[in-house]
C-alpha positions in Angstrom: 0.0 0.0 0.0 1.3 3.5 -0.8 1.7 5.1 2.6 2.0 8.6 1.1 -1.8 8.6 0.5 -2.3 9.0 4.2 -0.1 12.1 4.4 -2.1 15.3 4.5 0.7 17.3 2.9 0.7 15.4 -0.3 -0.8 17.6 -3.0 -0.5 20.8 -1.1 1.5 23.8 -2.3 3.6 25.5 0.4 4.0 29.3 0.2 2.1 29.3 -3.1 5.3 27.9 -4.7 6.4 24.4 -3.6 4.1 21.5 -4.5 4.4 18.4 -2.4 4.3 15.3 -4.6 5.5 12.3 -2.6 7.0 11.3 0.7 10.6 10.1 0.6 11.6 9.5 4.2 10.5 10.1 7.8 12.8 11.0 10.7 12.5 12.0 14.3 12.5 15.7 13.5 11.3 16.1 10.0 9.8 14.4 6.9 11.4 14.6 3.5 9.1 14.9 0.4 9.8 15.0 -3.3 8.3 18.3 -4.6 8.2 20.7 -7.5 9.2 24.4 -7.5 6.2 25.6 -9.6 7.9 29.0 -10.2 11.1 27.6 -11.7 9.6 24.2 -12.8 12.4 22.5 -10.9 12.2 19.2 -9.0 13.5 19.4 -5.4 13.3 17.9 -2.0 11.2 19.5 0.8 12.3 18.8 4.4 9.3 19.6 6.6 9.5 19.8 10.4 7.0 17.7 12.3 4.1 19.9 13.4 4.5 18.7 17.0 8.0 20.3 17.0 7.2 23.4 15.0 5.9 25.0 18.1 9.2 24.4 20.0 11.4 27.4 19.5 14.6 25.5 20.2 13.8 22.9 17.5 12.8 25.6 15.0 16.0 27.5 15.7 18.1 24.4 15.0 16.1 23.7 11.9 16.6 27.3 10.5 20.3 27.1 11.5 20.6 24.1 9.2 19.3 26.2 6.3 21.7 29.1 7.0 24.7 26.8 7.6 24.1 24.7 4.5 23.3 27.7 2.3 26.8 29.0 3.1 28.4 26.0 1.4 28.5 26.5 -2.3 30.3 23.3 -3.2 29.4 20.6 -5.8 29.8 17.8 -3.3 27.4 19.4 -0.8 23.6 19.0 -1.1 22.4 22.5 -1.9 19.8 24.4 0.2 17.6 26.7 -1.9 15.1 28.2 0.4 13.6 28.1 3.9 10.2 29.3 5.1 7.1 28.8 7.1 3.6 28.2 5.6 0.3 27.1 7.3 2.1 26.1 10.5 4.8 24.0 8.6 8.5 24.9 8.8 10.4 23.7 5.8 13.6 23.6 3.8 13.7 23.5 0.0 16.7 21.4 -1.0 18.5 19.9 -4.0 16.9 16.6 -5.1 19.4 13.8 -5.6 18.3 10.7 -7.7 20.3 7.8 -6.5 21.1 6.0 -3.2 23.2 6.4 0.0 26.5 4.9 0.9 24.6 2.9 3.5 22.5 1.3 0.7 25.8 0.3 -1.2 27.4 -1.2 1.9 24.2 -3.0 2.8 23.9 -4.6 -0.6 27.6 -5.2 -1.5 29.5 -5.3 1.8 33.2 -4.4 1.4 34.3 -2.3 -1.5 37.5 -2.3 -3.6 40.1 0.2 -2.4 39.6 2.3 -5.5 35.9 2.5 -5.0 36.3 3.3 -1.3 38.7 6.2 -2.1 36.5 7.4 -4.9 33.8 7.9 -2.3 36.0 9.2 0.5 37.8 11.9 -1.5 34.7 14.0 -2.5 33.4 13.5 1.0 36.6 15.1 2.3 36.4 17.8 -0.3 32.9 18.8 0.9 33.9 18.7 4.5 37.0 20.7 3.7 34.9 23.5 2.3 32.8 23.4 5.4 35.8 23.4 7.7 37.4 26.3 6.0 34.1 28.1 6.2 34.1 27.6 10.0 31.5 24.8 10.1 31.5 21.3 11.5 29.2 18.6 10.2 28.9 16.7 13.5 26.9 13.7 12.0 29.0 12.1 9.3 27.9 8.5 8.5 27.1 6.5 5.4 23.4 7.6 5.6 24.6 11.2 4.9 26.7 10.3 1.9 24.5 10.4 -1.3 25.6 8.8 -4.5 23.7 10.1 -7.5 22.7 8.1 -10.6 25.5 10.1 -12.4 28.1 8.8 -9.9 28.5 12.2 -8.2 29.0 12.0 -4.4 27.4 14.6 -2.2 27.3 15.1 1.6 23.9 15.7 3.1 22.4 17.0 6.3 24.5 19.8 7.6 21.6 20.3 10.1 23.9 19.6 13.0 26.7 21.9 12.1 27.7 24.8 14.4 29.9 27.8 13.8 33.5 27.0 14.9 35.5 29.4 16.9 38.7 27.3 17.6 36.7 24.6 19.3 33.0 24.5 20.0 31.9 23.2 23.3 28.6 21.3 22.7 26.0 21.8 25.4 23.3 20.2 23.3 22.4 16.6 23.9 24.9 14.3 22.2 23.8 14.1 18.6 24.9 11.7 15.9 25.3 8.0 15.4 27.2 6.2 18.1 29.2 4.1 15.6 30.8 7.2 14.2 31.1 9.4 17.3 34.6 10.6 18.2 35.8 10.0 21.8 36.0 13.7 22.7 32.3 14.1 21.6 31.3 11.3 23.9 33.4 12.3 26.9 33.3 16.1 26.7 30.6 17.1 24.3 33.3 18.8 22.3 33.2 18.8 18.5 35.6 20.4 16.0 36.7 19.5 12.4 38.8 16.6 13.7 35.6 15.0 15.0 34.4 14.8 11.4 37.7 13.1 10.5 37.2 10.4 13.1 33.8 9.6 11.5 35.5 9.5 8.1 38.1 7.1 9.4 35.4 4.8 10.7 33.5 5.0 7.4 36.7 4.1 5.4 37.3 1.1 7.7 33.7 0.0 7.0 34.0 0.5 3.3 37.2 -1.6 3.2 36.1 -4.4 5.5 32.3 -4.5 5.2 31.8 -4.0 9.0 32.1 -1.3 11.6 35.2 -1.3 13.8 33.1 -1.3 17.0 30.0 -3.2 17.6 27.8 -4.2 20.5 24.3 -5.1 21.6 23.6 -1.6 22.9 24.8 1.9 22.1 26.5 2.1 25.6 28.7 -0.9 24.6 29.7 0.7 21.4 30.5 4.0 23.2 32.7 2.1 25.7 34.7 0.6 22.8 35.2 4.1 21.2 36.6 5.3 24.5 38.8 2.3 25.3 39.8 0.7 22.0 41.6 1.9 18.9 40.0 1.4 15.6 41.7 -1.8 14.3 43.7 -1.7 11.0 41.5 -2.9 8.1 44.1 -5.4 7.0 43.5 -7.3 10.3 40.1 -8.3 8.9 41.1 -8.2 5.2 44.6 -9.5 4.8 46.3 -8.1 1.7 45.1 -4.6 2.0 47.9 -2.1 1.5 49.6 -0.6 4.7 49.0 2.9 3.3 45.2 2.4 3.8 45.8 1.2 7.4 47.8 4.3 8.0 45.0 6.6 6.6 42.5 4.9 8.9 44.9 5.1 11.9 45.5 8.8 11.3 41.8 9.8 10.8 40.4 7.6 13.5 43.0 8.2 16.2 41.4 8.4 19.7 43.5 11.4 20.6 42.3 14.3 18.3 45.8 15.8 18.4 47.0 12.9 16.4 44.5 13.5 13.6 45.0 16.0 10.7 43.9 19.5 11.5 40.9 19.4 9.1 39.4 17.6 6.1 41.7 19.5 3.6 44.8 18.2 5.4 43.3 14.6 5.5 42.4 14.8 1.8 46.0 15.7 1.0 47.2 12.6 2.9 44.6 10.4 1.2 45.8 11.5 -2.2 49.4 11.0 -1.3 48.6 7.5 -0.1 46.6 6.7 -3.2 49.4 7.9 -5.5 51.7 5.2 -3.9 49.3 2.3 -4.7 49.4 0.3 -7.9 46.4 -0.5 -10.0 46.5 -4.0 -8.8 46.3 -2.9 -5.1 43.5 -0.5 -6.0 41.4 -2.9 -8.0 42.0 -6.3 -6.6 39.4 -7.5 -4.2 41.0 -9.7 -1.5 39.0 -13.0 -1.2 38.8 -12.5 2.5 36.7 -9.4 2.2 33.0 -9.6 3.1 31.4 -9.2 -0.3 28.1 -10.8 0.8 25.4 -8.8 2.5 26.4 -8.3 6.2 24.8 -10.8 8.5 25.2 -8.7 11.7 21.8 -7.3 12.6 23.7 -4.1 13.6 24.7 -3.5 10.0 21.2 -3.6 8.3 17.8 -2.2 8.5 14.6 -4.2 7.9 13.8 -2.8 4.4 16.1 -2.5 1.4 15.4 0.5 -0.8 15.7 -0.4 -4.5 14.7 2.8 -6.4 13.1 2.3 -9.7 14.7 4.0 -12.7 14.1 7.7 -12.5 13.1 7.6 -8.8 15.3 9.4 -6.3 16.8 8.3 -3.0 16.1 10.3 0.1 17.7 13.6 -0.5 19.0 13.9 3.1 19.0 11.5 6.0 17.3 13.5 8.7 19.0 15.0 11.8 16.3 13.6 14.1 16.4 10.0 12.7 18.8 7.1 13.0 18.4 6.5 9.3 15.9 7.9 6.9 13.0 5.5 6.9 12.4 4.6 3.3 8.9 4.8 1.9 8.9 1.9 -0.5 7.3 1.6 -4.0 4.6 -0.9 -4.1 6.8 -3.7 -5.2 9.3 -3.3 -2.3 10.0 -6.5 -0.4 11.7 -7.3 2.9 15.4 -8.3 2.6 16.0 -12.0 2.5 16.6 -13.5 5.9 15.5 -10.3 7.7 12.5 -10.0 10.1 9.4 -8.1 9.0 9.5 -4.4 9.5 7.7 -3.2 12.6 5.0 -0.9 11.6 4.7 2.6 12.9 1.5 4.6 13.2 2.2 6.2 9.8 2.7 2.8 8.2 6.4 3.3 7.5 9.2 0.9 8.6 10.9 1.6 11.9 14.6 0.6 11.7 16.1 -1.7 14.3 19.8 -0.9 13.9 21.1 -0.1 17.3 24.3 1.4 15.9 22.3 4.1 14.0 20.8 5.5 17.2 20.1 9.2 17.3 20.9 9.9 20.9 19.0 13.1 21.0 15.7 11.3 20.2 15.7 7.7 21.4 19.0 6.7 23.0 19.1 5.5 26.6 22.0 7.9 27.0 19.6 10.8 26.9 18.7 11.0 30.6 16.7 14.1 30.5 13.7 12.2 31.9 15.3 9.0 33.1 15.8 8.4 36.8 18.4 6.1 38.3 16.1 3.1 38.5 15.4 3.3 34.8 19.2 3.6 34.2 19.8 0.4 36.2 17.0 -1.3 34.3 18.6 -0.4 31.0 21.9 -1.9 32.0 20.3 -5.0 33.4 18.5 -5.5 30.1 21.7 -4.9 28.1 23.6 -7.5 30.3 20.7 -10.0 30.1 20.7 -9.7 26.3 24.5 -10.2 26.2 24.2 -13.1 28.7 21.5 -14.8 26.5 23.7 -14.3 23.4 26.5 -16.2 25.1 24.4 -19.1 26.3 23.1 -22.2 24.6 20.8 -20.3 22.3 23.4 -20.2 19.7 26.1 -17.9 21.1 29.6 -18.9 22.0 29.9 -22.2 23.9 31.7 -20.8 26.9 29.8 -18.1 29.0 31.7 -15.0 29.9 32.8 -15.0 33.6 30.4 -13.2 35.9 33.2 -10.9 37.2 33.8 -9.7 33.7 30.2 -8.9 33.2 30.1 -7.0 36.5 33.2 -5.1 35.6 31.8 -4.1 32.2 28.5 -3.1 33.8 30.3 -0.9 36.3 32.4 0.8 33.6 29.4 1.4 31.4 27.3 2.6 34.4 30.1 5.1 35.3 30.2 6.4 31.7 26.4 6.6 31.4 25.8 8.3 34.8 28.7 10.7 34.0 27.0 11.6 30.7 23.7 11.9 32.5 25.1 14.2 35.2 26.8 16.3 32.5 23.7 16.6 30.5 21.4 17.5 33.4 23.8 20.0 34.9 25.1 21.6 31.8 23.7 19.9 28.8 20.3 21.5 28.8 21.0 24.8 30.6 23.9 27.1 31.2 24.3 30.2 33.4 24.1 33.6 31.8 27.7 35.0 31.8 28.3 38.2 33.7 29.0 40.9 31.0 27.7 44.0 32.8 29.7 47.2 32.0 31.6 45.5 29.3 31.7 46.8 25.7 29.0 45.6 23.4 31.6 43.8 21.2 33.3 42.0 24.2 29.9 41.0 25.7 28.8 39.5 22.4 32.0 37.5 22.1 31.7 36.0 25.6 28.0 35.1 25.1 28.6 33.6 21.6 31.5 31.6 23.0 29.1 30.2 25.6 26.9 29.0 22.7 24.2 31.6 23.2 22.5 33.9 20.7 22.5 37.7 21.3 20.0 40.4 20.7 20.9 44.1 21.4 18.7 47.0 22.4 19.9 50.4 23.6 18.9 52.8 26.4 20.1 55.9 28.2 22.1 55.7 31.4 23.6 58.3 33.7 26.0 55.8 35.2 27.1 53.4 32.5 29.5 54.6 29.8 28.1 54.9 26.2 28.6 51.6 24.3 28.8 49.5 27.5 26.3 46.9 28.8 23.6 48.3 31.3 21.8 44.9 31.9 21.1 41.5 30.4 17.9 39.4 30.1 18.2 36.8 31.7 20.3 38.5 34.4 23.9 37.3 35.1 24.0 33.9 36.7 20.4 33.0 35.8 19.8 29.6 34.1 19.1 29.8 30.3 18.6 27.0 27.7 22.0 26.5 26.1 20.8 27.6 22.7 18.7 30.5 24.1 19.0 34.2 23.4 20.4 36.8 25.8 19.2 40.4 25.3 21.9 43.0 25.9 20.8 46.5 26.9 23.6 48.8 25.7 24.1 52.4 27.0 23.6 55.4 24.8 25.0 57.6 27.6 23.0 60.3 29.4 19.8 61.6 28.0 21.3 65.1 27.7 24.8 65.5 26.4 27.2 68.5 26.9 29.2 69.6 23.9 33.0 69.2 24.6 35.4 72.0 24.2 37.0 71.4 20.8 38.9 74.6 20.2 42.3 73.9 18.7 41.6 70.2 18.5 42.5 68.5 15.1 39.4 67.6 13.2 39.9 63.8 13.3 40.2 64.0 17.1 37.2 66.3 17.4 35.0 63.8 15.5 36.1 61.1 17.9 35.3 63.2 21.0 31.9 64.0 19.6 31.2 60.3 19.0 32.4 59.4 22.5 30.0 62.0 23.9 27.1 60.5 21.9 26.9 63.3 19.3 27.4 63.4 15.6 29.6 65.6 13.4 27.4 68.1 11.5 28.3 70.6 8.8 32.0 71.5 8.5 33.0 75.0 7.3 36.5 76.1 6.7 38.0 79.6 7.1 41.4 81.3 7.3 42.7 81.8 10.8 46.2 83.0 11.7 45.9 81.7 15.3 44.5 78.2 14.9 46.7 75.6 13.1 45.4 74.4 9.7 43.0 71.5 10.1 42.1 72.2 13.7 38.7 73.4 15.1 38.2 77.1 15.4 34.7 76.8 17.0 31.6 74.6 17.3 27.8 75.3 17.2 26.7 75.0 19.9 29.9 76.0 21.7 31.6 74.2 24.5 29.2 73.3 27.4 26.1 73.6 25.2 23.5 70.8 25.7 22.2 68.6 23.0 20.2 65.4 22.8 22.2 62.2 22.0 22.9 61.6 18.3 22.3 65.3 17.6 24.7 67.0 15.1 27.3 69.6 16.1 28.5 72.0 13.4 32.3 72.7 13.2 34.4 75.5 11.8 37.8 74.4 10.9 40.9 76.5 10.3 42.5 76.8 6.8 45.5 78.4 8.5 47.1 81.8 7.6 46.2 83.1 4.1 49.0 83.1 1.5 49.3 85.1 -1.8 50.0 82.9 -4.8 53.1 84.2 -6.6 53.4 84.7 -10.4 55.5 81.9 -11.9 54.3 82.0 -15.6 57.4 82.1 -17.8 59.6 80.6 -15.2 61.4 77.3 -15.7 59.8 74.3 -14.0 62.5 74.1 -11.3 62.4 77.8 -10.5 58.6 77.8 -10.3 58.5 74.8 -8.0 61.1 76.3 -5.7 59.3 79.6 -5.4 55.9 78.0 -4.7 57.3 75.6 -2.2 59.0 78.4 -0.3 55.6 80.2 -0.2 54.1 77.1 1.5 52.3 75.5 -1.4 52.4 72.0 -2.8 53.2 71.8 -6.5 51.6 69.5 -9.1 52.6 69.5 -12.8 49.9 68.7 -15.4 50.8 65.8 -17.8 49.6 67.7 -20.9 51.7 70.5 -22.3 50.3 73.4 -24.4 51.5 75.7 -27.2 52.3 79.2 -25.9 54.5 82.1 -26.5 56.7 80.9 -23.5 59.8 79.0 -24.3 59.5 75.2 -24.4 59.6 73.7 -20.9 58.7 76.9 -19.1 55.4 77.5 -17.2 52.7 78.5 -19.7 50.0 78.9 -17.1 49.2 78.3 -13.4 46.1 77.5 -11.3 45.3 79.3 -9.1 46.5 82.4 -10.9 48.9 85.2 -9.6 47.4 87.2 -6.7 44.9 84.5 -5.5 44.8 83.9 -1.8 45.1 80.3 -0.7 45.8 78.4 2.5 49.3 77.2 3.3 49.6 73.6 2.1 47.2 73.8 -0.8 48.2 72.7 -4.3 49.2 74.9 -7.2 49.0 73.2 -10.6 51.5 74.2 -13.3 51.0 73.7 -17.1 54.3 73.7 -19.1 54.8 75.1 -22.6 55.5 73.2 -25.7 56.8 76.4 -27.2 55.1 78.6 -29.8 52.8 77.0 -32.4 54.6 78.1 -35.7 52.2 78.6 -38.6 52.5 80.1 -42.1 51.6 83.8 -42.4 49.2 84.4 -45.3 50.2 86.9 -48.1 47.8 89.8 -48.1 49.6 92.2 -50.5 47.3 94.3 -52.8 44.3 93.2 -50.8 41.9 95.7 -49.2 42.1 96.4 -45.4 39.0 94.3 -44.6 40.2 91.3 -46.8 43.7 91.4 -45.3 42.5 91.7 -41.7 40.0 88.8 -42.1 42.6 86.5 -43.7 45.3 87.1 -41.0 42.9 86.8 -38.0 41.5 83.6 -39.4 45.1 82.2 -39.5 45.4 83.1 -35.8 47.3 86.3 -35.9 46.8 89.8 -34.4 46.8 92.6 -37.0 48.4 96.1 -36.6 47.6 98.7 -39.4 50.0 101.4 -40.6 49.0 104.0 -43.3 51.1 106.1 -45.7 49.1 109.0 -46.9 45.6 107.8 -47.7 45.2 104.4 -49.1 43.1 101.2 -49.0 45.4 98.7 -50.5 48.2 96.7 -48.7 51.5 97.2 -50.2 53.7 95.6 -47.5 53.5 93.3 -44.4 55.7 92.0 -41.6 56.4 89.1 -41.2 56.1 88.7 -45.0 53.7 86.3 -46.7 54.6 82.6 -46.6 57.0 83.2 -43.6 56.6 81.2 -40.3 55.5 83.0 -37.2 54.0 81.9 -33.8 50.3 81.5 -33.8 48.8 84.5 -31.9 51.7 86.8 -32.7 51.3 90.2 -34.4 51.4 90.9 -38.1 51.8 94.5 -39.2 50.4 95.7 -42.6 51.0 99.0 -44.5 48.4 100.7 -46.6 48.6 103.4 -49.3 
């Protein structure tokens, strides 16, 4: 039966844009649907938060943080996030739709992979994580369920819903999230996650790809956690003899229990992987050792109850969900249980509920979450775990010799200490933290301290007679009060007193005057400049209002700034460039020479003109621009002999000359000219003509 028919969202259009077509997977926090962006006619995936959680501000905040974090990663090996919104009570993400399967599907169906195939998956995963790490993000939930393999062979990392901004190292005060088989020891012990925690998970995944099994296994999540803390990840060649030692070294480096022994981030590990790969032969990369587990894993920890076999054209779940151990696949009608596996236990929605204890989401269903679990229930949990282990070792088909009772008691004690320690940590500091004391600190410093504590910050301002402007007056919650670890602290920052006195700025350089006004809570208004032989150039002569005047905060104060003592600009036209520069510099001016020269009557290289001109009054330190001469522009003088006065004058002036007329007796005809016709003369010079 198609369970999607029971889903009320199927067929709806969110935000008038995203049509919900079919359900892909269900998790503890959200459901993933295949949908269509009706505006862009693009197939996509819609991750919709469960309505029961949409009213919880903490869950909604984490959900939105997923969108913002993932949207920051523009990388071809990261599942893209297109949009985020709220519609009709539903909170959703619009994401890239990937048609294909997950790495978990591949491992479930094939078991161990050839070294080449394993590295072909690992390298793009590290490339995606490297982009995240260099952007200051940690994935925090790396596992095969979050590695998608498209029909085109492209590998993409999904579900950055558990990332957090990294500032050196991030102390996690959330409940421990992730899958226990891939959790780094420091995450289990200290709740501390940084890029190296992702590398540990990658080392475990590489071991699983090369051997077909997880390095640590157990009947309960607590047993797996104990092994993470106490045992190193074994070399893959121990299970699969013949694997190259270079691959053992990569696994040992990535999955070292001490984070200091791991590479600094995924970029560094990717470089080591590529170096190791370059040292392997084609035979070592492609030969599948006969000892490897090529059959489907028989360990119930390594499988779920249904096998997803997408039809051609159908897509795998776009993203395994942050609230689910594995995305629970909604099967096509012809889906069948895997051979030799028990029937899927039905949930109220009709979807399969996975039974894999290693893929436990400890924030949702793990016994390690002791938020509402008393000591008696903890003891019951351990008794049940030990009973299951004891049954497995008895005559029902386990090993022939039972484990000594003292060993069981020792294991129980160690696990109980670990579990109770985790519970105490979670109850005392996992859910809540105390608001740091940031009173009277600057806004920037207060923000840094609160964000370092994992808290969000809002800022509002107010007047204060006692607290300096820009410093914190109060916080909500108050310092020392309990607050949920992802909660928001509101800072009230001082704007200073409600009435501000204008400081005395006379003689203060302008840049310092602006700073003093800002410190007093005032703004710099209109600036006028005037000559003053008492106040140095660039310093304040006066303000409006004057010193001691009262203004409201953020009001503007007009300033008058000195131009210094007035200086007459000397005449340097006709001087050589060096002489002109020296004379202007001695007068207190700066000199600039124009790149373009002009024709003039001045000798070539001398000053043809200056700006400002001779006699202008300027302030000391201002700039005078000089334009140098190319020399006179020599042109041919037209011949005007025997022409009338009007004809001769017009012809000469058109050629660019000035005309001087001389008469002998009374005449109207030109009988002589100087310079003579067809001679060269500077344009603009004078030509004399004689009439008779």
